[in-house]
Backbone as JSON Lines, residues from 0, in Angstrom:
{"i":0,"aa":"M","n":[3.02,-16.68,-5.8],"ca":[1.79,-16.82,-5.63],"c":[1.3,-17.11,-4.21]}
{"i":1,"aa":"K","n":[1.58,-17.81,-3.9],"ca":[2.67,-18.22,-2.02],"c":[2.26,-17.91,-0.92]}
{"i":2,"aa":"K","n":[2.89,-16.04,-1.89],"ca":[2.83,-15.2,-0.57],"c":[1.75,-14.37,-0.31]}
{"i":3,"aa":"I","n":[0.86,-14.52,-2.17],"ca":[-0.17,-13.82,-1.56],"c":[-1.15,-14.38,-0.93]}
{"i":4,"aa":"I","n":[-1.64,-16.39,-0.83],"ca":[-2.49,-16.68,-0.11],"c":[-2.2,-15.97,0.91]}
{"i":5,"aa":"I","n":[-1.0,-16.37,1.63],"ca":[-0.71,-16.18,3.18],"c":[-0.67,-14.42,3.12]}
{"i":6,"aa":"F","n":[-0.46,-14.11,2.43],"ca":[-0.51,-12.42,2.74],"c":[-2.32,-12.04,3.13]}
{"i":7,"aa":"L","n":[-3.31,-13.14,2.09],"ca":[-4.62,-12.93,2.37],"c":[-5.52,-14.12,3.19]}
{"i":8,"aa":"C","n":[-4.25,-14.74,3.89],"ca":[-4.77,-15.69,5.56],"c":[-4.42,-14.43,6.48]}
{"i":9,"aa":"C","n":[-4.05,-14.09,6.41],"ca":[-3.94,-12.4,7.42],"c":[-4.83,-11.61,7.22]}
{"i":10,"aa":"L","n":[-5.34,-11.21,5.9],"ca":[-5.9,-9.72,5.91],"c":[-7.61,-10.53,5.91]}
{"i":11,"aa":"L","n":[-8.32,-11.45,5.87],"ca":[-9.69,-11.78,5.64],"c":[-9.81,-11.63,6.61]}
{"i":12,"aa":"P","n":[-9.17,-12.3,7.44],"ca":[-9.94,-12.55,8.7],"c":[-10.31,-11.77,10.12]}
{"i":13,"aa":"W","n":[-10.04,-9.85,9.51],"ca":[-10.02,-9.17,10.01],"c":[-10.82,-8.64,8.98]}
{"i":14,"aa":"F","n":[-11.59,-8.72,7.87],"ca":[-13.5,-8.21,7.58],"c":[-13.78,-9.22,7.81]}
{"i":15,"aa":"L","n":[-14.38,-9.89,8.91],"ca":[-15.11,-11.37,9.36],"c":[-16.43,-10.49,9.65]}
{"i":16,"aa":"N","n":[-16.35,-9.22,10.22],"ca":[-16.9,-8.41,11.5],"c":[-18.17,-7.59,10.16]}
{"i":17,"aa":"N","n":[-17.82,-7.74,9.04],"ca":[-18.59,-7.25,7.68],"c":[-19.97,-8.08,7.64]}
{"i":18,"aa":"I","n":[-19.36,-9.49,7.83],"ca":[-20.51,-10.34,7.46],"c":[-21.92,-9.86,8.72]}
{"i":19,"aa":"I","n":[-21.66,-9.14,10.02],"ca":[-22.59,-9.0,10.97],"c":[-23.51,-7.44,10.81]}
{"i":20,"aa":"P","n":[-25.1,-7.7,10.45],"ca":[-25.59,-6.41,9.85],"c":[-25.31,-4.96,10.5]}
{"i":21,"aa":"V","n":[-25.31,-4.73,9.9],"ca":[-25.32,-3.2,10.55],"c":[-26.55,-2.29,10.81]}
{"i":22,"aa":"D","n":[-27.01,-1.93,11.96],"ca":[-28.36,-1.31,11.69],"c":[-27.7,0.31,12.02]}
{"i":23,"aa":"Y","n":[-27.61,0.99,10.22],"ca":[-27.2,2.09,10.56],"c":[-28.89,3.28,10.97]}
{"i":24,"aa":"E","n":[-29.83,2.55,10.78],"ca":[-30.85,3.54,12.16],"c":[-30.65,3.96,13.19]}
{"i":25,"aa":"Y","n":[-29.87,2.95,13.92],"ca":[-29.0,3.06,15.08],"c":[-28.56,4.11,15.42]}
{"i":26,"aa":"Y","n":[-27.46,4.02,14.52],"ca":[-26.33,5.11,14.32],"c":[-27.17,6.34,14.07]}
{"i":27,"aa":"N","n":[-27.69,6.4,12.98],"ca":[-28.26,7.89,12.34],"c":[-28.91,8.06,13.52]}
{"i":28,"aa":"K","n":[-29.98,7.5,14.95],"ca":[-30.92,7.5,15.68],"c":[-30.02,8.64,17.14]}
{"i":29,"aa":"I","n":[-28.91,7.79,17.09],"ca":[-28.28,8.41,19.16],"c":[-27.31,9.66,18.33]}
{"i":30,"aa":"V","n":[-27.28,10.43,19.4],"ca":[-26.44,11.65,19.09],"c":[-25.15,11.15,19.3]}
{"i":31,"aa":"K","n":[-24.45,12.13,18.06],"ca":[-22.71,11.73,18.37],"c":[-22.11,13.0,19.18]}
{"i":32,"aa":"P","n":[-21.23,13.29,18.66],"ca":[-20.81,14.22,18.59],"c":[-20.04,14.86,17.67]}
{"i":33,"aa":"F","n":[-19.7,16.69,17.86],"ca":[-19.13,17.11,17.05],"c":[-18.25,16.83,15.49]}
{"i":34,"aa":"F","n":[-17.2,15.87,16.47],"ca":[-16.35,15.43,16.32],"c":[-16.46,14.27,15.19]}
{"i":35,"aa":"A","n":[-17.76,13.49,15.41],"ca":[-17.8,11.99,14.69],"c":[-18.7,12.1,13.1]}
{"i":36,"aa":"P","n":[-17.24,11.36,12.69],"ca":[-16.8,11.56,11.08],"c":[-17.92,11.47,10.03]}
{"i":37,"aa":"P","n":[-18.28,11.75,9.08],"ca":[-19.39,10.52,8.09],"c":[-18.98,9.45,7.98]}
{"i":38,"aa":"R","n":[-19.85,8.93,7.46],"ca":[-19.59,7.19,7.67],"c":[-19.33,6.45,6.27]}
{"i":39,"aa":"L","n":[-18.59,7.58,5.39],"ca":[-17.86,7.25,4.38],"c":[-16.58,6.61,5.59]}
{"i":40,"aa":"F","n":[-16.01,7.42,6.82],"ca":[-14.81,7.63,6.78],"c":[-14.46,6.13,7.7]}
{"i":41,"aa":"Y","n":[-16.02,5.07,8.34],"ca":[-15.28,4.36,8.48],"c":[-14.74,3.03,7.86]}
{"i":42,"aa":"P","n":[-15.63,2.45,6.89],"ca":[-14.46,1.67,5.55],"c":[-13.14,1.47,4.68]}
{"i":43,"aa":"I","n":[-13.35,3.27,4.6],"ca":[-12.22,3.51,4.27],"c":[-10.63,3.82,4.73]}
{"i":44,"aa":"A","n":[-10.87,4.37,6.75],"ca":[-10.29,3.88,7.31],"c":[-9.89,3.11,8.47]}
{"i":45,"aa":"W","n":[-10.37,1.65,8.02],"ca":[-10.38,0.64,8.58],"c":[-9.82,-0.38,7.87]}
{"i":46,"aa":"T","n":[-10.74,-0.35,6.67],"ca":[-9.53,-0.64,5.43],"c":[-8.14,-0.73,5.18]}
{"i":47,"aa":"I","n":[-7.77,0.64,5.32],"ca":[-6.28,0.76,5.34],"c":[-5.8,0.17,6.52]}
{"i":48,"aa":"V","n":[-6.3,0.88,7.86],"ca":[-6.02,-0.25,8.98],"c":[-5.07,-2.02,8.93]}
{"i":49,"aa":"Y","n":[-6.62,-2.47,8.56],"ca":[-6.95,-3.86,8.12],"c":[-5.75,-4.08,7.31]}
{"i":50,"aa":"I","n":[-5.28,-3.64,6.57],"ca":[-4.27,-4.08,5.02],"c":[-2.84,-3.31,6.35]}
{"i":51,"aa":"L","n":[-2.7,-2.48,6.83],"ca":[-1.64,-2.74,7.54],"c":[-1.29,-3.01,8.61]}
{"i":52,"aa":"I","n":[-2.43,-3.75,9.07],"ca":[-1.9,-4.67,10.33],"c":[-1.33,-6.23,9.67]}
{"i":53,"aa":"S","n":[-2.58,-6.19,8.43],"ca":[-2.01,-7.61,7.87],"c":[-0.77,-7.81,7.11]}
{"i":54,"aa":"I","n":[0.01,-5.96,7.01],"ca":[1.4,-6.5,6.05],"c":[1.87,-6.86,7.75]}
{"i":55,"aa":"T","n":[1.37,-6.69,8.93],"ca":[2.51,-6.56,10.35],"c":[2.89,-8.42,10.1]}
{"i":56,"aa":"I","n":[1.78,-8.46,10.25],"ca":[1.69,-9.6,10.58],"c":[2.17,-10.91,9.51]}
{"i":57,"aa":"Y","n":[1.98,-10.07,8.04],"ca":[2.71,-11.05,7.46],"c":[4.15,-11.34,7.18]}
{"i":58,"aa":"T","n":[5.11,-10.03,7.64],"ca":[5.89,-10.03,7.98],"c":[6.53,-10.74,8.25]}
{"i":59,"aa":"I","n":[6.09,-10.61,10.07],"ca":[6.41,-11.94,11.11],"c":[6.5,-13.06,10.93]}
{"i":60,"aa":"I","n":[5.42,-13.25,10.13],"ca":[5.31,-14.88,9.71],"c":[6.57,-15.41,8.88]}
{"i":61,"aa":"K","n":[6.63,-14.07,8.3],"ca":[7.5,-14.79,6.81],"c":[9.1,-15.16,7.33]}
{"i":62,"aa":"Y","n":[9.47,-14.38,8.29],"ca":[10.69,-15.37,9.36],"c":[10.58,-15.31,10.28]}
{"i":63,"aa":"S","n":[9.68,-16.1,10.7],"ca":[9.59,-17.02,11.27],"c":[8.6,-17.79,10.77]}
{"i":64,"aa":"K","n":[9.14,-18.95,11.53],"ca":[7.4,-19.97,11.85],"c":[6.38,-19.81,13.11]}
{"i":65,"aa":"L","n":[5.5,-19.87,12.51],"ca":[4.2,-19.62,13.16],"c":[4.06,-19.94,14.36]}
{"i":66,"aa":"K","n":[4.88,-21.68,14.49],"ca":[4.68,-21.85,15.65],"c":[6.51,-21.61,16.76]}
{"i":67,"aa":"D","n":[7.06,-21.18,16.21],"ca":[7.75,-20.25,16.7],"c":[7.96,-18.98,17.27]}
{"i":68,"aa":"L","n":[7.17,-18.15,16.8],"ca":[6.6,-16.97,17.46],"c":[6.81,-16.57,18.82]}
{"i":69,"aa":"P","n":[7.18,-15.94,19.67],"ca":[6.56,-15.74,20.83],"c":[5.26,-16.03,20.94]}
{"i":70,"aa":"K","n":[5.17,-16.75,23.33],"ca":[2.81,-17.05,22.76],"c":[3.04,-14.98,23.87]}
{"i":71,"aa":"N","n":[3.75,-14.01,23.98],"ca":[2.56,-13.5,24.45],"c":[2.71,-12.8,22.74]}
{"i":72,"aa":"Y","n":[3.46,-12.74,21.73],"ca":[2.89,-12.3,20.23],"c":[1.6,-13.03,19.61]}
{"i":73,"aa":"K","n":[1.43,-14.21,20.19],"ca":[0.42,-14.72,19.43],"c":[-0.56,-14.21,20.63]}
{"i":74,"aa":"I","n":[-0.72,-14.81,21.8],"ca":[-2.44,-13.83,22.12],"c":[-2.6,-12.53,22.83]}
{"i":75,"aa":"T","n":[-1.45,-11.75,22.28],"ca":[-2.09,-10.55,22.02],"c":[-2.96,-10.42,20.41]}
{"i":76,"aa":"L","n":[-2.32,-11.15,20.33],"ca":[-2.7,-11.19,18.26],"c":[-4.49,-11.38,18.08]}
{"i":77,"aa":"I","n":[-4.21,-11.79,19.32],"ca":[-5.47,-12.96,19.28],"c":[-7.11,-12.46,19.9]}
{"i":78,"aa":"L","n":[-5.94,-11.44,21.35],"ca":[-7.15,-10.44,22.29],"c":[-7.36,-9.37,20.94]}
{"i":79,"aa":"N","n":[-6.48,-9.39,19.89],"ca":[-6.58,-7.33,20.31],"c":[-7.49,-7.8,19.0]}
{"i":80,"aa":"Y","n":[-6.74,-9.14,18.01],"ca":[-8.52,-9.01,17.06],"c":[-9.67,-9.85,17.67]}
{"i":81,"aa":"I","n":[-10.44,-10.2,18.38],"ca":[-11.69,-11.08,18.89],"c":[-11.98,-9.39,19.94]}
{"i":82,"aa":"F","n":[-11.43,-7.96,20.77],"ca":[-11.71,-7.48,20.61],"c":[-12.04,-6.14,20.34]}
{"i":83,"aa":"N","n":[-11.7,-6.29,18.67],"ca":[-11.83,-5.32,17.82],"c":[-13.08,-6.03,16.72]}
{"i":84,"aa":"Q","n":[-12.75,-6.54,16.74],"ca":[-13.86,-7.45,15.9],"c":[-15.1,-7.86,16.21]}
{"i":85,"aa":"S","n":[-15.2,-7.81,18.18],"ca":[-16.71,-7.82,18.77],"c":[-17.57,-6.1,18.68]}
{"i":86,"aa":"Y","n":[-16.63,-5.22,18.23],"ca":[-17.12,-4.25,18.38],"c":[-18.51,-4.09,17.24]}
{"i":87,"aa":"T","n":[-18.47,-4.37,16.55],"ca":[-19.95,-4.55,15.52],"c":[-21.33,-5.37,15.99]}
{"i":88,"aa":"L","n":[-20.46,-6.08,16.63],"ca":[-21.51,-7.1,16.85],"c":[-22.71,-5.98,18.85]}
{"i":89,"aa":"L","n":[-21.2,-5.83,19.52],"ca":[-21.52,-5.09,20.83],"c":[-22.8,-3.97,20.17]}
{"i":90,"aa":"F","n":[-21.96,-3.25,19.33],"ca":[-22.45,-1.99,19.42],"c":[-23.56,-1.62,18.02]}
{"i":91,"aa":"F","n":[-24.08,-1.85,17.36],"ca":[-24.87,-2.15,16.34],"c":[-25.76,-3.34,15.73]}
{"i":92,"aa":"G","n":[-25.25,-4.79,16.84],"ca":[-26.02,-5.75,16.74],"c":[-27.07,-5.72,18.81]}
{"i":93,"aa":"L","n":[-26.34,-5.39,19.56],"ca":[-27.01,-4.94,20.48],"c":[-27.05,-4.13,20.65]}
{"i":94,"aa":"H","n":[-27.08,-3.22,19.98],"ca":[-27.43,-1.68,20.4],"c":[-27.16,-1.42,22.01]}
{"i":95,"aa":"N","n":[-25.53,-1.46,22.24],"ca":[-25.0,-1.32,23.83],"c":[-24.17,-0.25,23.09]}
{"i":96,"aa":"N","n":[-24.65,0.73,23.98],"ca":[-23.91,2.04,23.43],"c":[-22.42,1.69,24.9]}
{"i":97,"aa":"F","n":[-22.32,1.17,25.59],"ca":[-21.51,0.74,26.81],"c":[-20.13,-0.29,26.9]}
{"i":98,"aa":"L","n":[-21.39,-1.48,25.82],"ca":[-20.37,-2.25,26.17],"c":[-18.74,-2.27,24.33]}
{"i":99,"aa":"G","n":[-20.33,-0.67,23.7],"ca":[-19.39,-0.8,22.09],"c":[-18.02,-0.4,23.19]}
{"i":100,"aa":"F","n":[-18.02,1.27,23.7],"ca":[-16.71,1.91,24.5],"c":[-15.87,0.3,25.05]}
{"i":101,"aa":"I","n":[-16.56,-0.3,25.69],"ca":[-15.42,-1.86,26.08],"c":[-14.67,-1.78,25.96]}
{"i":102,"aa":"S","n":[-15.14,-2.38,24.39],"ca":[-14.61,-2.84,22.99],"c":[-13.85,-1.95,22.29]}
{"i":103,"aa":"C","n":[-14.1,-1.1,22.51],"ca":[-12.87,0.27,21.74],"c":[-11.77,0.17,23.06]}
{"i":104,"aa":"L","n":[-12.72,0.23,23.45],"ca":[-10.91,0.08,24.19],"c":[-10.26,-0.64,25.2]}
{"i":105,"aa":"A","n":[-10.47,-1.8,24.99],"ca":[-10.17,-3.27,24.96],"c":[-9.43,-3.18,23.87]}
{"i":106,"aa":"T","n":[-9.75,-2.81,22.74],"ca":[-9.08,-2.1,21.19],"c":[-7.69,-1.91,21.4]}
{"i":107,"aa":"F","n":[-8.01,-0.28,22.19],"ca":[-6.51,0.29,22.28],"c":[-5.88,-0.21,22.77]}
{"i":108,"aa":"L","n":[-6.09,-0.78,24.23],"ca":[-4.87,-1.39,25.22],"c":[-4.26,-2.58,24.57]}
{"i":109,"aa":"S","n":[-5.12,-3.26,23.68],"ca":[-4.58,-3.68,23.13],"c":[-3.92,-4.0,21.7]}
{"i":110,"aa":"T","n":[-3.89,-2.18,21.06],"ca":[-3.35,-2.4,20.08],"c":[-1.78,-1.6,20.25]}
{"i":111,"aa":"L","n":[-1.64,-1.17,21.96],"ca":[-0.98,-0.84,22.17],"c":[0.01,-2.02,22.85]}
{"i":112,"aa":"F","n":[-0.07,-3.21,23.16],"ca":[0.65,-4.24,23.27],"c":[1.45,-4.41,22.49]}
{"i":113,"aa":"L","n":[0.52,-4.63,21.08],"ca":[0.71,-5.24,19.92],"c":[2.01,-4.45,19.23]}
{"i":114,"aa":"Y","n":[1.62,-2.97,19.57],"ca":[2.52,-2.43,18.62],"c":[4.32,-2.72,19.47]}
{"i":115,"aa":"E","n":[4.19,-3.14,20.89],"ca":[5.38,-3.59,21.87],"c":[5.59,-4.51,21.27]}
{"i":116,"aa":"E","n":[5.03,-5.84,21.21],"ca":[5.04,-6.95,20.85],"c":[6.12,-7.21,19.26]}
{"i":117,"aa":"T","n":[4.73,-6.71,18.65],"ca":[5.34,-6.22,17.5],"c":[6.99,-5.48,17.19]}
{"i":118,"aa":"S","n":[7.19,-4.52,17.75],"ca":[8.51,-3.76,18.0],"c":[9.57,-4.83,18.48]}
{"i":119,"aa":"L","n":[9.4,-5.41,19.25],"ca":[9.82,-6.27,19.88],"c":[10.71,-8.47,18.33]}
{"i":120,"aa":"L","n":[9.63,-8.11,17.64],"ca":[10.01,-9.35,16.66],"c":[10.59,-7.76,15.48]}
{"i":121,"aa":"N","n":[10.37,-6.95,15.23],"ca":[10.29,-6.53,14.0],"c":[10.2,-4.83,14.21]}
{"i":122,"aa":"N","n":[10.59,-4.17,14.56],"ca":[11.18,-3.2,14.65],"c":[10.13,-1.85,13.97]}
{"i":123,"aa":"K","n":[10.73,-2.27,12.33],"ca":[11.27,-1.22,11.67],"c":[9.03,-1.41,11.4]}
{"i":124,"aa":"I","n":[9.02,-3.12,10.83],"ca":[7.54,-3.08,10.59],"c":[6.86,-2.81,11.78]}
{"i":125,"aa":"S","n":[7.2,-2.23,13.19],"ca":[6.19,-1.98,13.85],"c":[5.01,-0.76,13.91]}
{"i":126,"aa":"K","n":[6.04,-0.1,13.46],"ca":[5.32,1.9,12.73],"c":[4.46,1.67,11.92]}
{"i":127,"aa":"L","n":[3.92,0.44,10.74],"ca":[2.98,0.12,10.62],"c":[1.91,0.73,11.15]}
{"i":128,"aa":"L","n":[1.55,0.55,12.32],"ca":[0.79,-0.47,13.14],"c":[0.03,1.25,14.21]}
{"i":129,"aa":"Y","n":[0.94,2.16,13.6],"ca":[1.04,3.65,14.92],"c":[-0.77,4.06,13.52]}
{"i":130,"aa":"P","n":[-0.53,4.22,12.13],"ca":[-2.26,4.62,11.8],"c":[-3.53,3.8,12.96]}
{"i":131,"aa":"Y","n":[-3.26,2.43,13.44],"ca":[-4.28,1.88,14.37],"c":[-3.77,2.4,15.78]}
{"i":132,"aa":"I","n":[-3.03,2.61,16.36],"ca":[-3.07,3.0,17.25],"c":[-4.34,4.79,17.84]}
{"i":133,"aa":"I","n":[-3.89,4.96,16.66],"ca":[-4.28,6.76,16.15],"c":[-5.48,6.29,16.35]}
{"i":134,"aa":"L","n":[-6.24,5.29,15.61],"ca":[-7.83,5.17,14.69],"c":[-8.01,4.67,15.66]}
{"i":135,"aa":"S","n":[-7.84,3.57,16.83],"ca":[-8.58,2.83,17.99],"c":[-9.11,3.76,18.85]}
{"i":136,"aa":"L","n":[-7.76,4.55,19.39],"ca":[-7.94,6.49,20.0],"c":[-9.23,6.91,19.48]}
{"i":137,"aa":"F","n":[-8.61,7.31,18.49],"ca":[-9.88,7.95,18.18],"c":[-11.17,7.44,18.57]}
{"i":138,"aa":"A","n":[-11.23,6.11,18.21],"ca":[-12.07,5.7,17.99],"c":[-13.21,5.04,19.82]}
{"i":139,"aa":"T","n":[-12.13,4.78,20.31],"ca":[-12.71,5.08,21.67],"c":[-12.72,6.32,22.16]}
{"i":140,"aa":"I","n":[-12.28,7.65,22.6],"ca":[-12.81,8.49,23.27],"c":[-14.26,8.79,21.63]}
{"i":141,"aa":"L","n":[-14.46,8.55,20.54],"ca":[-15.46,9.05,20.19],"c":[-17.16,7.69,20.18]}
{"i":142,"aa":"S","n":[-16.52,6.37,20.92],"ca":[-17.28,5.95,21.67],"c":[-17.61,6.24,23.48]}
{"i":143,"aa":"L","n":[-17.13,6.61,23.91],"ca":[-17.03,6.98,24.95],"c":[-17.96,7.99,24.94]}
{"i":144,"aa":"S","n":[-17.51,9.38,23.72],"ca":[-18.13,10.05,23.73],"c":[-20.01,10.1,24.02]}
{"i":145,"aa":"I","n":[-19.94,9.09,22.75],"ca":[-21.55,8.05,22.34],"c":[-22.13,7.56,23.45]}
{"i":146,"aa":"Y","n":[-21.21,7.36,24.24],"ca":[-21.91,6.35,25.42],"c":[-22.45,7.92,26.52]}
{"i":147,"aa":"L","n":[-22.26,8.69,26.75],"ca":[-21.85,9.44,27.58],"c":[-23.06,10.31,27.34]}
{"i":148,"aa":"L","n":[-23.09,11.14,26.09],"ca":[-24.33,11.62,25.81],"c":[-25.93,10.86,25.0]}
{"i":149,"aa":"N","n":[-25.26,9.69,25.8],"ca":[-26.94,8.71,25.03],"c":[-27.32,8.11,26.25]}
{"i":150,"aa":"I","n":[-27.18,8.87,27.59],"ca":[-27.08,7.96,28.79],"c":[-28.41,7.71,29.32]}
């Protein structure tokens, strides 16, 4: 039971951005590139990615105490989390396509650093972050395209 609670503590914070209201009317009004996926894609893809991130975090803390984790790993994880969570507020809340792009770019770059820091601690488990890297790269390209199409 303790393992499940610890895993849920790793997973649930990633869904906090869901409490921010999403203005789908705004999203429907803006010009999107031809490669923009349907709305159903996002909750499915991000749920899978959040589960994979949580598995990596859980595995890392399972083999070492939280206080013993390298400072670089903790800082990278926190920054990545903040950038990831900021997108919904910046894009949907403030209707700011540019800040949404910056959030996506920061998420992508910090995901690369998170992958590197995770691989130093557990190379095998770090591979679970590949989908996160790919999805955050795709989100960055999509967000840049939306920004440029709506200037």
